C-alpha positions in Angstrom: 28.9 -60.9 139.8 30.0 -63.9 142.0 31.9 -62.8 145.1 34.5 -65.2 146.5 35.2 -65.8 150.2 38.6 -64.2 149.8 37.1 -61.0 148.4 34.7 -60.8 151.5 37.6 -60.9 154.0 38.0 -57.5 156.0 41.6 -56.3 156.1 43.3 -56.5 159.5 43.9 -52.8 159.7 40.2 -52.1 159.1 39.2 -54.6 161.8 41.5 -52.8 164.3 39.9 -49.4 163.5 36.4 -50.8 164.0 37.4 -52.4 167.3 38.9 -49.1 168.6 35.8 -47.0 167.5 33.4 -49.5 169.1 35.3 -49.4 172.4 35.3 -45.6 172.4 31.5 -45.5 171.8 30.9 -48.1 174.5 32.9 -46.0 177.1 31.0 -42.9 176.1 27.7 -44.6 176.6 28.7 -45.9 180.0 30.0 -42.5 181.2 26.5 -41.1 180.3 24.5 -43.8 182.0 26.9 -44.2 185.0 28.5 -40.8 185.6 31.3 -40.6 188.1 30.0 -40.1 191.6 31.0 -37.1 193.7 32.6 -37.7 197.1 29.2 -36.8 198.7 27.3 -39.4 196.6 29.9 -42.1 197.3 29.6 -41.5 201.1 26.4 -43.4 201.8 26.6 -45.7 204.8 22.8 -46.1 205.0 21.9 -49.0 207.3 19.0 -51.3 207.0 17.0 -52.6 209.9 17.3 -56.2 210.8 13.7 -56.5 211.8 10.6 -54.2 212.0 7.8 -54.8 214.5 4.7 -52.9 213.7 2.1 -51.8 216.3 -0.6 -54.0 214.9 1.6 -57.0 215.5 2.2 -56.0 219.1 -1.6 -55.6 219.6 -2.5 -59.0 218.0 0.4 -61.4 217.5 2.1 -60.7 220.8 -0.9 -59.8 223.0 -0.7 -63.1 224.8 2.6 -61.8 226.5 0.8 -58.9 228.2 0.2 -58.6 231.9 -1.1 -55.9 234.2 1.7 -53.7 235.5 1.5 -50.9 238.2 3.5 -47.7 237.7 3.9 -45.7 241.0 4.5 -42.4 239.2 4.1 -42.0 235.4 6.0 -38.8 234.4 3.9 -38.5 231.3 0.4 -38.8 232.9 1.9 -37.3 236.2 0.1 -39.8 238.4 0.1 -43.5 239.3 -1.1 -45.8 236.5 -1.9 -49.4 235.8 -1.3 -50.7 232.3 -1.9 -54.0 230.4 1.6 -54.3 229.0 4.1 -56.5 227.2 7.7 -56.7 228.6 10.1 -55.5 225.9 12.7 -58.1 227.0 10.2 -61.0 226.6 9.1 -59.7 223.2 12.8 -59.5 222.0 13.4 -63.1 223.2 10.4 -64.2 221.2 11.7 -62.6 218.0 15.2 -63.9 218.5 17.1 -60.9 219.9 18.0 -61.9 223.4 21.7 -61.5 223.5 22.7 -59.8 220.2 24.4 -56.4 220.2 21.7 -54.2 218.7 19.8 -50.9 219.0 16.1 -50.4 219.1 14.7 -47.6 216.9 11.2 -46.5 218.2 9.1 -44.4 215.8 5.9 -42.6 216.7 3.0 -41.3 214.7 4.0 -37.7 215.3 7.5 -38.3 214.1 9.1 -38.6 217.6 12.1 -41.0 217.6 13.7 -42.9 220.5 16.8 -45.0 220.4 17.5 -47.7 223.0 20.6 -49.9 223.5 20.3 -53.6 223.8 21.3 -53.3 227.5 18.4 -50.9 228.2 15.9 -53.0 226.2 16.8 -56.2 228.0 17.1 -55.1 231.6 13.6 -56.1 232.4 12.2 -52.6 233.3 10.8 -51.6 229.9 7.1 -52.3 228.9 4.9 -51.7 225.9 1.5 -50.7 227.2 -1.5 -51.7 225.0 -4.3 -50.7 227.4 -5.0 -48.5 230.4 -7.1 -49.8 233.3 -8.5 -46.4 233.8 -10.0 -46.4 230.3 -13.8 -47.2 230.5 -13.7 -50.3 228.3 -10.2 -51.5 229.4 -9.1 -51.8 225.8 -7.6 -48.3 225.2 -6.0 -45.4 226.9 -7.1 -42.4 229.0 -6.7 -39.1 227.2 -3.3 -37.6 227.7 -2.8 -33.8 228.2 0.2 -32.4 226.3 1.4 -28.9 225.3 -0.2 -29.5 221.9 -3.5 -30.5 223.4 -5.3 -33.7 224.5 -4.1 -36.8 222.6 -4.6 -40.6 222.7 -1.3 -42.2 223.5 -2.2 -45.4 221.8 -1.9 -47.8 220.0 1.3 -48.5 222.0 3.0 -46.6 224.8 6.5 -47.4 226.1 7.0 -46.9 229.9 9.6 -48.0 232.5 9.6 -49.2 236.1 11.9 -47.4 238.6 12.5 -44.5 236.2 11.5 -40.9 236.7 11.7 -39.9 233.1 15.5 -40.1 232.5 14.7 -42.6 229.7 12.4 -41.9 226.8 8.6 -42.6 227.4 7.3 -42.4 223.8 3.6 -42.9 223.0 1.6 -43.3 219.8 4.3 -45.9 218.7 3.8 -47.1 215.2 6.8 -49.4 214.8 10.0 -50.6 216.4 13.0 -51.4 214.3 16.1 -53.4 215.3 19.5 -52.3 214.0 23.0 -53.6 214.4 24.7 -51.8 217.2 25.7 -48.2 216.5 24.1 -48.3 213.0 20.7 -46.7 213.6 22.2 -43.2 212.9 24.9 -44.2 210.4 23.7 -41.6 207.9 24.3 -38.8 210.5 27.8 -39.8 211.3 30.4 -37.0 211.1 34.1 -37.1 210.1 36.8 -38.2 212.5 37.1 -34.7 214.0 37.1 -35.1 217.8 34.9 -32.0 218.3 32.4 -33.1 215.6 32.3 -36.6 217.2 31.5 -35.0 220.6 28.7 -32.9 218.9 27.4 -36.1 217.3 27.1 -37.8 220.7 25.1 -34.7 222.0 22.9 -34.8 218.9 22.1 -38.5 219.5 21.3 -38.0 223.2 19.4 -34.6 223.1 18.4 -33.8 219.5 17.7 -37.0 217.5 14.3 -37.6 219.2 12.8 -34.7 217.2 15.4 -33.8 214.5 17.1 -35.8 211.8 20.4 -35.4 209.9 20.4 -36.8 206.4 17.1 -38.4 207.2 18.3 -40.3 210.3 16.5 -39.4 213.5 13.1 -37.9 214.4 10.5 -36.2 212.3 8.9 -33.8 214.7 11.3 -31.0 213.7 13.2 -30.2 210.5 16.2 -32.1 209.1 19.3 -30.2 210.1 21.4 -31.0 207.1 19.3 -31.5 203.9 18.7 -30.0 201.5 20.4 -27.1 203.3 22.4 -27.3 206.5 20.9 -25.2 209.3 24.3 -23.3 209.6 23.9 -22.3 206.0 20.8 -20.1 206.6 21.0 -19.3 210.3 24.0 -17.5 211.9 25.9 -19.0 214.8 24.8 -16.3 217.3 21.2 -17.1 216.5 21.7 -20.8 216.8 23.4 -20.3 220.2 20.4 -18.4 221.5 18.1 -21.1 220.1 20.0 -23.9 221.9 20.1 -21.8 225.1 16.4 -21.0 225.1 14.2 -21.5 221.9 11.6 -19.0 223.3 14.2 -16.2 222.8 14.0 -16.9 219.0 10.5 -18.3 218.3 7.3 -17.6 220.3 5.5 -20.8 221.3 8.5 -22.9 220.2 7.9 -26.6 220.8 11.6 -27.2 221.2 12.6 -27.3 224.9 15.5 -25.5 226.5 18.3 -28.0 226.5 20.6 -26.1 229.0 23.9 -26.9 227.2 27.2 -25.6 228.4 29.1 -23.1 226.2 31.5 -26.0 225.3 28.6 -28.3 224.4 27.1 -25.6 222.1 30.5 -25.3 220.4 30.6 -29.0 219.9 27.1 -29.2 218.4 27.9 -26.3 216.0 31.1 -28.0 215.0 29.2 -31.2 214.2 26.6 -29.3 212.1 29.3 -27.5 210.2 31.1 -30.8 209.6 28.0 -32.4 208.2 27.7 -29.7 205.5 30.2 -31.7 203.4 28.5 -35.0 204.1 25.0 -34.5 202.8 23.1 -37.5 201.7 19.8 -36.9 200.0 17.0 -39.4 200.5 
């Protein structure tokens, strides 16, 4: 039978029903593929480094910047030293970061983490050692005695002039990252609570070298927030004893005694509790 064009036309009411059903099906598919995010998932201020300088680049690409530098007292070796070293400030000028507000994020092979402000990095007293004059061939480092045993501090060792150890002296450096100012530990930031903010500042200064929060910080010790916050499985009295003297809690603990005041311990615990609601999995 021949079908005319008029007979093929779909009634208007049926067209509307088809459109509504199609829209509902589309919304259902989108809700399955893109489920609504929880507040924890939405809070994700992860920052990306502006530039990463690897240790092999320091040893090869920037070796021509190195000069011999005397250190009257090296607090790591505990004696006078002479290193073939690259001035950090000069290296930063070469890579285009001479005046920008930034932070240096230093990572070591053993997971140690050190954070430097642009002011510290550019003051002319920091050096990246790539060789030790006392080493027999002049192209490596003398063995370094640590609590964990004898180690090779290479390939790169950060030292300072006119500093007795107040600043970090990291060795076995594998990379240096440059971040926008105050962004290196963005994932570890607490809420606007004043006490949690004070605790965060203490974490940055005294804890982040070895521990991380939400993956931001050091790798020597455990992450303090993910997948479980440390306050979720250790009681506050135990944490207080740990912060006062780790040897009272764990024999042969690598963690040093930090000598916090009672108020500072309260602030750190408040920070850790605050971060329980701000977990960001890697």
